[in-house]
C-alpha positions in Angstrom: 20.5 103.5 33.6 22.0 105.6 31.2 19.9 107.8 28.8 22.2 106.6 26.0 24.3 104.2 24.5 28.3 104.4 23.3 28.0 101.7 20.2 30.4 101.0 18.1 28.4 101.5 15.2 28.8 105.2 16.4 32.0 105.2 15.8 33.4 107.8 12.8 36.6 106.1 12.8 38.5 109.5 14.0 40.0 108.5 17.7 39.3 112.5 18.8 35.8 112.6 17.4 34.6 109.3 19.3 36.2 109.7 22.3 34.4 113.6 22.3 31.1 112.0 21.8 31.7 109.8 24.0 32.1 112.6 26.6 28.9 114.3 25.5 27.6 111.1 25.8 28.5 110.4 29.4 27.3 114.4 29.9 23.5 113.6 28.4 24.3 111.0 30.9 24.4 112.4 34.2 22.3 114.9 33.5 19.5 111.7 32.8 20.7 110.4 36.4 20.4 113.5 38.1 17.0 114.0 37.2 16.1 110.3 38.2 17.4 111.1 41.6 15.7 114.1 42.0 18.3 116.0 41.4 18.1 117.8 37.9 17.8 121.1 38.8 20.2 121.0 41.5 23.7 119.8 39.3 21.1 121.6 36.1 23.4 124.6 35.7 27.2 123.3 36.0 26.1 120.1 33.9 24.3 122.9 31.0 27.7 125.1 30.9 29.3 122.1 30.5 27.0 120.5 27.5 27.7 124.1 25.8 31.4 125.4 26.2 32.7 121.3 25.9 30.0 121.1 21.9 31.9 124.7 20.9 34.9 123.2 21.5 33.6 119.7 19.8 32.7 121.5 16.8 35.2 123.3 16.5 37.8 120.7 16.8 35.2 118.5 13.9 35.6 121.7 11.4 39.0 121.7 11.7 39.0 118.6 10.3 36.6 119.6 7.9 39.1 122.3 7.1 42.1 120.1 6.5 40.0 117.6 3.9 38.0 117.5 1.2 34.8 117.3 2.9 32.2 119.0 0.8 29.5 119.8 2.8 31.1 121.7 5.2 28.8 124.7 5.5 26.2 122.9 6.4 26.9 120.8 8.8 27.9 123.9 10.7 25.5 125.3 10.2 23.3 122.1 12.1 26.5 122.8 14.6 25.3 127.0 14.7 22.0 125.6 15.4 22.5 123.3 18.6 25.0 125.5 20.0 22.2 128.0 19.6 19.6 126.5 21.3 21.2 125.3 23.6 23.0 128.4 24.8 19.3 129.7 25.4 18.4 127.1 27.2 21.4 127.9 29.5 20.0 131.6 29.7 16.2 130.5 30.7 17.9 128.5 33.3 19.9 131.2 34.5 17.1 133.5 34.3 14.7 131.3 36.4 12.8 130.3 33.1 13.8 126.6 32.1 14.1 123.7 34.3 15.1 120.3 33.0 12.9 117.9 32.1 12.4 114.9 30.1 11.3 116.5 27.1 14.8 118.6 27.5 17.0 115.7 28.0 14.9 114.0 25.1 15.8 116.4 22.9 19.4 116.0 23.2 19.9 112.1 23.2 18.3 112.7 20.0 19.5 115.2 18.7 22.9 113.6 19.0 22.4 110.1 18.2 21.4 111.1 15.0 24.0 114.1 14.3 26.4 111.6 14.7 24.6 108.8 13.3 23.2 110.7 10.2 25.6 113.6 9.7 29.1 112.8 11.3 28.6 109.6 9.8 28.9 111.1 6.1 32.3 113.3 6.4 34.3 109.8 7.9 35.2 109.1 3.5 36.7 112.6 3.6 39.0 112.3 7.0 
């Protein structure tokens, strides 16, 4: 069962960004599936690495679009990007050092952050792209 389902109202009307959001949802869903199957810690390292690298790429692409537009909230939006990357990198380092494991609270944080970010924060740049 999917943790996050893509819904058409999540679209920001940009093919590249929508595709990337779907990919991020897919990573979160794979984490959820691994947890449901009791394999989370087996696949977690690779999925966290993918989540960090893909999130950085996605945010970089979004920020390029901001630079090419008149989006007035670029700095505030970028701050949210930096905060999430720092949080996920912190978890990644903790996992690599054996201090963290996948938990439902981490999965819920990622799910809630992504859906909230798409549905509220990302929707604000739609008129400027």
